[in-house]
Structure formats: structure tokens, C-alpha cells
Backbone as a chain_set.jsonl record, in Angstrom:
{"seq": "XXXXXXXXXXXXXXXXXXXXXXXXXXXXXXXXXXXXXXXXXXXXXXXXXXXXXXXXXXXXXXXXXXXXXXXXXXXXXXXXXXXXXXXXXXXXXXXXXXXXXXXXXXXXXXXXXX", "coords": {"N": [[-13.692, 34.81, 117.817], [-13.917, 37.661, 117.862], [-13.152, 37.512, 115.003], [-15.063, 35.71, 113.733], [-17.116, 37.263, 113.426], [-16.667, 39.677, 111.788], [-15.815, 38.194, 109.979], [-18.177, 37.564, 109.218], [-19.98, 40.397, 109.001], [-18.514, 41.08, 107.472], [-19.487, 39.194, 105.026], [-22.094, 39.911, 105.497], [-22.854, 42.988, 103.953], [-21.034, 42.506, 101.608], [-23.277, 41.087, 100.726], [-24.812, 43.405, 101.307], [-24.23, 44.332, 99.474], [-24.232, 43.597, 96.687], [-27.066, 43.404, 96.875], [-27.8, 45.652, 97.085], [-26.422, 46.769, 94.377], [-28.352, 45.152, 91.822], [-30.817, 46.536, 93.334], [-30.294, 48.951, 92.22], [-29.794, 48.401, 89.401], [-32.227, 47.013, 89.038], [-33.579, 49.267, 89.086], [-32.873, 51.325, 86.862], [-33.507, 49.872, 84.935], [-36.264, 50.183, 85.147], [-36.469, 52.779, 85.23], [-35.956, 52.834, 81.856], [-37.637, 51.18, 80.997], [-39.526, 53.169, 81.561], [-39.232, 55.855, 80.453], [-39.042, 54.141, 77.598], [-41.883, 54.037, 77.531], [-43.361, 56.217, 77.924], [-41.955, 57.857, 75.546], [-43.361, 56.134, 73.755], [-46.117, 56.826, 74.157], [-45.948, 59.124, 73.675], [-45.686, 59.169, 70.939], [-48.263, 57.597, 69.666], [-49.641, 60.056, 70.599], [-48.918, 61.721, 68.919], [-49.47, 60.844, 66.337], [-52.122, 60.093, 66.954], [-53.779, 62.987, 67.389], [-52.6, 63.829, 64.668], [-54.358, 62.315, 62.454], [-56.702, 63.268, 63.781], [-56.076, 65.471, 62.896], [-56.124, 65.273, 60.674], [-59.003, 64.578, 59.665], [-60.772, 66.076, 60.32], [-60.228, 68.433, 58.645], [-60.813, 67.177, 56.13], [-63.612, 66.696, 56.571], [-63.408, 69.213, 56.752], [-63.276, 70.341, 54.15], [-65.01, 68.135, 52.672], [-67.737, 69.589, 54.324], [-68.099, 72.742, 52.705], [-68.156, 71.386, 50.776], [-70.753, 70.659, 50.652], [-72.419, 72.945, 51.1], [-71.343, 74.131, 49.129], [-73.654, 73.268, 47.467], [-75.599, 72.823, 48.481], [-75.554, 75.625, 47.692], [-76.696, 76.209, 45.809], [-78.781, 74.096, 44.628], [-80.533, 75.338, 46.136], [-80.373, 78.019, 44.918], [-81.627, 76.953, 42.056], [-83.873, 76.136, 43.033], [-84.858, 78.681, 43.313], [-84.964, 79.777, 40.742], [-86.86, 78.019, 39.417], [-89.331, 78.2, 40.359], [-89.491, 81.183, 39.856], [-89.368, 80.365, 37.21], [-91.56, 79.021, 37.159], [-94.257, 80.811, 38.244], [-93.919, 82.676, 35.738], [-94.859, 81.125, 34.105], [-97.014, 80.421, 35.071], [-98.297, 83.119, 34.449], [-98.452, 82.884, 31.841], [-100.459, 81.452, 30.694], [-102.402, 81.919, 32.69], [-102.51, 83.883, 31.02], [-102.856, 83.583, 28.017], [-105.773, 81.923, 28.49], [-107.385, 83.703, 29.275], [-106.66, 85.121, 26.421], [-107.986, 82.656, 24.943], [-109.984, 82.388, 25.738], [-111.264, 85.672, 25.107], [-111.588, 84.94, 22.44], [-113.396, 82.708, 22.589], [-115.487, 84.066, 22.65], [-115.631, 85.994, 20.748], [-116.065, 84.766, 18.782], [-118.274, 83.29, 19.545], [-120.467, 85.475, 19.468], [-120.008, 85.823, 16.689], [-121.081, 83.824, 15.397], [-123.33, 83.77, 16.561], [-123.897, 86.112, 14.769], [-124.352, 85.186, 12.027], [-126.158, 83.568, 12.225], [-128.192, 85.284, 12.455]], "CA": [[-14.943, 35.159, 118.011], [-14.076, 38.203, 116.571], [-12.487, 36.725, 113.462], [-16.186, 35.376, 113.43], [-17.977, 38.682, 113.884], [-14.963, 40.174, 111.269], [-16.214, 37.14, 108.529], [-20.011, 37.123, 109.126], [-19.86, 41.478, 108.769], [-17.245, 41.144, 105.65], [-20.16, 38.805, 104.53], [-23.241, 40.621, 104.912], [-21.354, 43.964, 103.192], [-21.181, 41.95, 100.192], [-24.84, 40.517, 100.196], [-25.895, 44.304, 101.038], [-23.991, 45.375, 98.203], [-25.189, 42.516, 95.953], [-28.436, 43.663, 96.93], [-27.875, 47.519, 95.67], [-26.591, 45.921, 92.804], [-29.421, 44.564, 91.977], [-31.719, 47.455, 93.098], [-30.226, 49.773, 90.88], [-29.687, 47.826, 88.252], [-33.969, 47.227, 88.694], [-34.301, 50.717, 89.494], [-32.389, 51.46, 85.84], [-34.409, 48.999, 83.993], [-37.565, 50.055, 85.207], [-36.53, 53.962, 84.169], [-35.581, 52.743, 80.984], [-38.971, 50.992, 80.571], [-40.664, 54.472, 81.595], [-38.728, 56.315, 79.294], [-39.82, 53.847, 76.125], [-43.498, 53.985, 77.408], [-43.496, 58.09, 77.454], [-41.774, 57.843, 73.843], [-44.364, 55.342, 72.915], [-47.396, 57.417, 74.623], [-45.89, 60.621, 73.042], [-46.297, 58.731, 69.318], [-49.812, 57.365, 69.407], [-51.129, 60.882, 70.565], [-48.892, 63.225, 67.58], [-50.575, 59.558, 65.233], [-53.907, 60.555, 66.852], [-53.725, 64.179, 66.243], [-52.441, 63.76, 63.087], [-55.347, 61.441, 62.332], [-58.345, 64.084, 64.181], [-56.271, 66.994, 61.985], [-56.606, 64.858, 58.797], [-59.891, 64.408, 59.6], [-61.371, 68.005, 60.093], [-59.593, 69.201, 57.248], [-61.458, 66.059, 54.763], [-65.511, 66.998, 56.629], [-64.381, 71.009, 55.819], [-63.905, 70.152, 52.719], [-66.582, 68.198, 52.228], [-69.324, 70.619, 54.513], [-68.395, 73.578, 52.395], [-68.872, 70.95, 49.06], [-71.86, 70.369, 50.498], [-72.445, 74.062, 51.021], [-71.764, 74.733, 47.852], [-74.244, 71.972, 46.547], [-77.401, 73.95, 48.532], [-76.272, 77.266, 47.236], [-76.711, 76.046, 43.287], [-80.262, 73.931, 44.469], [-81.413, 76.588, 46.343], [-80.652, 79.143, 43.443], [-82.369, 76.097, 41.112], [-84.857, 76.486, 42.881], [-85.19, 79.828, 42.854], [-84.824, 80.638, 39.304], [-87.467, 77.335, 38.859], [-90.211, 79.173, 40.699], [-90.11, 82.073, 38.667], [-90.038, 79.983, 35.659], [-93.663, 78.579, 37.118], [-94.804, 81.76, 37.884], [-94.022, 83.141, 34.679], [-95.758, 80.126, 33.315], [-98.83, 80.656, 35.975], [-98.884, 84.64, 33.366], [-98.463, 83.19, 30.46], [-101.668, 80.82, 30.991], [-103.571, 83.506, 32.465], [-103.008, 85.664, 29.565], [-103.259, 82.64, 27.126], [-106.742, 81.308, 29.148], [-107.62, 85.079, 28.525], [-107.264, 85.087, 25.126], [-108.817, 81.642, 24.452], [-111.991, 82.923, 26.565], [-111.994, 86.317, 24.678], [-111.494, 84.248, 21.139], [-114.617, 81.963, 22.198], [-116.288, 85.029, 22.798], [-115.584, 86.294, 19.505], [-116.608, 83.387, 17.618], [-119.631, 83.3, 19.94], [-120.488, 86.85, 18.582], [-119.987, 85.928, 15.291], [-122.051, 82.907, 15.172], [-124.651, 84.509, 16.306], [-124.386, 87.322, 13.728], [-124.36, 84.261, 10.441], [-127.979, 82.665, 12.237], [-129.159, 86.066, 11.887]], "C": [[-15.627, 36.438, 117.066], [-13.897, 38.351, 115.27], [-14.048, 35.881, 112.877], [-16.813, 36.334, 113.182], [-18.291, 39.068, 112.123], [-16.073, 39.778, 110.293], [-18.007, 37.317, 108.195], [-20.004, 39.238, 108.253], [-19.586, 41.782, 107.119], [-19.24, 40.556, 104.313], [-21.332, 39.204, 103.684], [-22.916, 41.999, 104.251], [-21.659, 43.341, 102.484], [-22.414, 41.93, 99.518], [-25.583, 41.817, 100.237], [-25.338, 44.911, 99.726], [-23.825, 44.792, 96.866], [-26.491, 42.87, 95.415], [-28.834, 45.249, 96.438], [-28.101, 47.875, 94.691], [-27.774, 45.987, 92.305], [-30.302, 45.66, 92.361], [-31.144, 48.476, 92.542], [-30.185, 49.209, 89.438], [-31.44, 48.074, 87.495], [-34.203, 48.472, 88.812], [-34.143, 51.746, 87.666], [-33.662, 50.798, 84.355], [-36.138, 49.404, 83.467], [-37.866, 51.783, 84.753], [-36.634, 54.085, 83.01], [-36.839, 52.776, 79.857], [-39.763, 52.419, 80.365], [-40.673, 55.325, 80.678], [-39.208, 55.76, 77.443], [-41.427, 53.667, 76.553], [-43.606, 55.883, 77.224], [-43.291, 58.447, 76.177], [-42.634, 57.536, 73.195], [-45.672, 56.565, 72.629], [-47.556, 58.743, 73.807], [-46.387, 59.941, 71.415], [-47.377, 58.383, 68.962], [-50.253, 58.994, 69.678], [-51.033, 61.505, 69.574], [-49.733, 62.449, 66.561], [-52.047, 60.237, 65.576], [-54.111, 62.035, 66.813], [-53.31, 64.553, 65.188], [-54.156, 63.473, 61.839], [-56.524, 62.557, 62.263], [-57.965, 64.871, 63.242], [-57.196, 66.433, 60.355], [-57.702, 65.026, 58.754], [-61.018, 64.821, 60.076], [-61.144, 68.144, 59.285], [-60.624, 68.36, 55.85], [-63.186, 66.624, 55.5], [-65.358, 68.448, 56.811], [-64.155, 70.96, 54.936], [-65.186, 69.681, 52.207], [-67.897, 68.923, 53.009], [-68.926, 71.407, 53.288], [-68.572, 72.467, 50.537], [-70.298, 70.821, 49.486], [-72.96, 72.576, 50.521], [-72.793, 74.858, 50.225], [-72.772, 74.319, 47.192], [-75.608, 72.906, 47.178], [-77.709, 75.425, 48.563], [-77.192, 77.101, 45.862], [-77.969, 75.188, 44.211], [-80.879, 75.156, 45.021], [-81.802, 78.246, 45.004], [-81.52, 78.321, 42.149], [-83.867, 76.191, 41.239], [-85.715, 77.712, 43.22], [-85.052, 79.679, 41.28], [-86.466, 79.2, 38.86], [-89.126, 78.058, 39.371], [-90.48, 80.268, 40.386], [-90.183, 81.293, 37.458], [-91.614, 79.763, 35.907], [-94.41, 79.592, 37.016], [-94.806, 82.485, 36.188], [-94.823, 82.27, 33.619], [-97.157, 80.239, 33.867], [-99.503, 81.787, 34.619], [-98.936, 84.029, 32.771], [-99.839, 82.429, 30.476], [-102.67, 81.153, 31.757], [-103.673, 84.147, 31.267], [-103.475, 85.175, 28.038], [-104.991, 82.039, 27.568], [-107.943, 82.426, 28.662], [-108.087, 85.791, 27.443], [-108.136, 84.352, 24.168], [-110.965, 82.138, 24.607], [-112.403, 84.65, 25.737], [-112.516, 86.107, 22.796], [-113.217, 83.12, 21.234], [-115.89, 83.265, 22.039], [-116.753, 85.724, 20.972], [-116.483, 85.761, 18.849], [-118.442, 83.404, 17.938], [-120.352, 84.211, 19.094], [-120.606, 86.749, 17.083], [-120.871, 84.564, 14.513], [-123.696, 83.325, 15.042], [-124.915, 85.899, 15.897], [-124.561, 86.446, 12.459], [-125.707, 83.91, 11.086], [-128.599, 83.382, 11.034], [-128.883, 86.388, 9.979]], "O": [[-16.594, 36.587, 116.319], [-14.413, 39.194, 114.536], [-14.118, 35.494, 111.71], [-17.339, 36.036, 112.109], [-19.299, 38.939, 111.428], [-16.958, 40.511, 109.853], [-18.709, 37.195, 107.191], [-20.023, 39.32, 107.024], [-20.103, 42.343, 106.153], [-19.82, 41.149, 103.404], [-21.664, 39.138, 102.5], [-22.088, 41.443, 103.529], [-22.887, 43.343, 102.397], [-22.741, 42.379, 98.419], [-26.647, 41.913, 99.626], [-25.884, 45.793, 99.063], [-23.309, 45.455, 95.966], [-26.971, 42.792, 94.284], [-29.726, 45.761, 95.76], [-28.926, 48.57, 94.097], [-28.309, 47.094, 92.376], [-30.85, 45.931, 91.293], [-32.1, 49.21, 92.292], [-30.644, 49.817, 88.471], [-31.877, 48.642, 86.495], [-35.371, 48.766, 88.554], [-34.969, 52.58, 87.295], [-34.26, 51.223, 83.367], [-36.845, 49.23, 82.475], [-38.89, 52.184, 84.199], [-37.215, 55.083, 82.584], [-37.134, 53.428, 78.855], [-40.418, 52.751, 79.376], [-41.682, 55.672, 80.064], [-39.531, 56.453, 76.478], [-42.148, 53.091, 75.738], [-43.983, 56.474, 76.212], [-44.082, 59.168, 75.568], [-42.984, 58.167, 72.198], [-46.083, 57.041, 71.571], [-48.571, 59.308, 73.4], [-47.431, 60.312, 70.879], [-47.713, 58.78, 67.846], [-51.225, 59.347, 69.01], [-52.006, 61.975, 68.984], [-50.597, 63.051, 65.923], [-52.854, 60.735, 64.791], [-54.863, 62.297, 65.875], [-53.64, 65.643, 64.719], [-54.701, 64.117, 60.943], [-57.171, 62.824, 61.25], [-58.856, 65.283, 62.5], [-58.075, 66.778, 59.565], [-57.991, 65.721, 57.779], [-62.051, 64.174, 60.246], [-62.144, 67.973, 58.588], [-61.02, 68.941, 54.84], [-63.963, 66.972, 54.611], [-66.346, 69.16, 56.99], [-64.905, 71.702, 54.302], [-66.088, 70.277, 51.618], [-68.995, 68.882, 52.455], [-69.428, 70.794, 52.346], [-69.016, 72.893, 49.471], [-71.111, 70.884, 48.564], [-73.943, 72.997, 49.911], [-73.661, 75.727, 50.142], [-72.98, 74.957, 46.16], [-76.418, 73.522, 46.485], [-78.647, 76.151, 48.891], [-78.039, 77.742, 45.239], [-78.346, 76.141, 44.893], [-81.648, 75.875, 44.383], [-82.713, 78.955, 44.578], [-82.051, 79.032, 41.295], [-84.757, 76.276, 40.393], [-86.937, 77.745, 43.366], [-85.382, 78.493, 41.298], [-87.147, 79.575, 37.905], [-89.944, 78.349, 38.498], [-91.649, 80.63, 40.522], [-91.079, 81.562, 36.658], [-92.57, 80.127, 35.222], [-95.203, 79.688, 36.079], [-95.879, 82.723, 35.634], [-95.297, 82.665, 32.554], [-98.205, 80.163, 33.226], [-100.551, 81.629, 33.994], [-100.133, 84.158, 32.515], [-100.62, 83.285, 30.059], [-103.802, 80.719, 31.543], [-104.581, 84.744, 30.689], [-104.095, 85.805, 27.181], [-105.485, 81.615, 26.523], [-108.964, 82.23, 28.002], [-109.041, 86.544, 27.248], [-108.753, 84.755, 23.182], [-112.098, 82.176, 24.126], [-113.591, 84.971, 25.695], [-113.339, 86.732, 22.127], [-113.946, 82.86, 20.276], [-116.937, 83.222, 21.393], [-117.81, 85.821, 20.349], [-117.531, 86.238, 18.413], [-119.414, 83.477, 17.185], [-120.844, 83.798, 18.044], [-121.247, 87.541, 16.392], [-121.173, 84.455, 13.325], [-124.628, 83.297, 14.237], [-125.75, 86.677, 16.36], [-125.049, 87.154, 11.579], [-126.589, 83.992, 10.232], [-129.06, 83.109, 9.926], [-129.684, 87.078, 9.347]]}, "num_chains": 1, "name": "protein.A"}
């Protein structure tokens, strides 16, 4: 009976060691997979951050170009307004000159008739 019990104990001990070895192997495999996933996650985060930084820089350049274009258009509009005011002033002067010329012509025609 003792011999049988010792034999069973030895068998159970071997089985226990085998299960423990399998668990250690599985734990090592899981740790390796976790490490790989962490590395892949870090790489993905870095690529995402790089893409975000690049997009932000591109947007900043485009925004600056838009600001410059707006400034240029504002300057153009301002110069066009000044030109319009100048043309209105010239038109008013020409209208006054025309009115004076018509009055003088009317006076001359009256004098001619007399």
C-alpha cells in the first residue's frame, strides 16, 4: 500500500511539475504578447502624433497664406475705394465744368441772338 501511495505521489508530483511548467510557459508567452502589443501601441501612437503634427503644420501654413491673401484683398479694396472717391470727385468737377460751360454757351447764344 505504501509503495502504491508513494508511486501515486510521485506521479502527482510529476503531473504538478508538468502543469507548473506549462503555466510558466503560458505566462511567458502572454507576457511576450503583452510586450509586443505595447510596442505596437507605442508605435501607432507615435505615428498618429507625427501625422497630427504634420497636419497642424500644414494647416498653420495654409492659415498664414489665407491671412496674407485677406490682407492683400483688404489693401486692394481700400485702394479701390480711394480710386472710386477720386473718380467721384473728378466726375463732380467735370459736371460743374460742364454746367459752367453750358451756362456760358447759353449766355453766348443769348448775346448772339441780340
